[in-house]
Every structure is written in C-alpha cells, then in structure tokens.
C-alpha positions as CSV (number, residue, x, y, z in Angstrom):
1,M,-0.1,0.0,0.0
2,K,2.9,2.4,0.8
3,T,4.4,1.8,-2.7
4,K,1.2,2.6,-4.1
5,A,1.0,5.9,-2.3
6,L,4.6,6.8,-3.3
7,L,4.0,6.0,-6.7
8,G,1.0,8.2,-6.8
9,I,2.9,11.1,-5.2
10,L,5.6,10.9,-7.6
11,A,3.2,10.7,-10.6
12,G,1.5,13.8,-9.1
13,V,4.6,15.7,-8.7
14,A,5.8,14.8,-12.2
15,A,2.4,16.0,-13.9
16,G,2.3,18.9,-12.0
17,A,5.7,20.0,-12.8
18,A,5.2,19.1,-16.8
19,I,2.1,21.3,-16.6
20,G,3.7,24.0,-14.9
21,M,6.8,24.1,-17.3
22,L,4.3,23.9,-20.5
23,F,2.7,27.0,-19.1
24,A,5.9,28.8,-18.0
25,P,7.0,31.8,-20.3
26,N,10.1,30.0,-21.7
27,K,10.9,29.2,-25.3
28,G,9.8,25.7,-26.4
29,V,13.2,24.2,-26.8
30,R,13.9,25.4,-23.1
31,T,10.8,24.1,-22.0
32,R,11.4,20.7,-23.3
33,R,14.8,20.6,-21.9
34,K,13.3,21.4,-18.7
35,I,10.8,18.6,-19.1
36,Y,13.2,16.1,-20.3
37,K,15.7,16.6,-17.3
38,K,12.8,16.5,-14.8
39,S,11.4,13.5,-16.0
40,K,14.9,11.8,-16.2
41,S,15.4,12.8,-12.4
42,L,12.0,11.2,-11.8
43,A,12.8,7.9,-13.4
44,K,16.0,7.8,-11.6
45,A,14.2,8.4,-8.2
46,I,11.5,5.9,-9.0
47,N,14.4,3.4,-10.0
48,R,16.1,3.8,-6.6
49,S,12.9,3.6,-4.8
50,I,12.0,0.2,-6.8
51,D,15.7,-0.7,-6.3
52,D,15.6,-0.1,-2.3
53,K,12.3,-1.8,-2.0
54,F,12.6,-4.7,-4.1
55,G,16.3,-5.3,-4.7
56,D,16.8,-7.8,-1.8
57,T,14.0,-9.7,-2.9
58,F,15.0,-10.0,-6.4
59,K,18.6,-11.1,-5.1
60,E,17.1,-13.9,-2.9
61,L,14.9,-15.2,-5.6
62,N,17.9,-15.4,-8.0
63,S,19.8,-17.2,-5.3
64,V,17.0,-19.8,-4.9
65,V,16.5,-20.4,-8.7
66,T,20.4,-20.9,-8.7
67,L,20.1,-23.5,-6.1
68,L,17.1,-25.2,-7.5
69,K,18.9,-25.3,-11.2
70,E,22.0,-27.0,-9.5
71,E,19.8,-29.4,-7.5
72,Q,18.1,-30.2,-10.7
73,A,21.4,-30.7,-12.5
74,R,22.7,-32.8,-9.5
75,I,19.4,-35.0,-9.6
76,K,19.7,-35.4,-13.4
77,A,23.4,-36.7,-13.3
78,L,22.2,-39.2,-10.7
79,K,19.6,-40.9,-13.3
80,P,21.0,-44.2,-15.0
C-alpha cells in the first residue's frame, strides 16, 4: 500500500511539474529540455525507490533459482 501511495505522489509531482513548465514563459526548446531533465530525474528516483524496496527480494529469488537449477542438474546426473 505504501508503494502505491509513493508512486501516486511521484506521478502527481511529475504531472504538476510538466503542466507548470508547459505554461511557463519559456521558449519551446528550453521548456522541453526542462521537462526532459525533470522526467529523467524522476525516473532515477523511481528506480532507486524500486531498487531499495525490491532489490533484496530479487537477489534472494535469484539465489533460490540458482540453487534449484543446481539441484536439478545434480538429480539428472544421478539418473542412469
């Protein structure tokens, strides 16, 4: 539930920033550059949040999969 709330807040901030920049008195090139930089920064923040939240889980799952593959190979080697 906290993850959904965080993503909702981040999406709201991004939408507000984009709308604010579109109505700002800057030239189109400058505005698009600002939107690009803000969206890149937001994407990095989201990725960091996902990594922080799920990074350990992915590592653990990867370890379990590796162990299962090794066990499967060991069992296959035992069969005549």
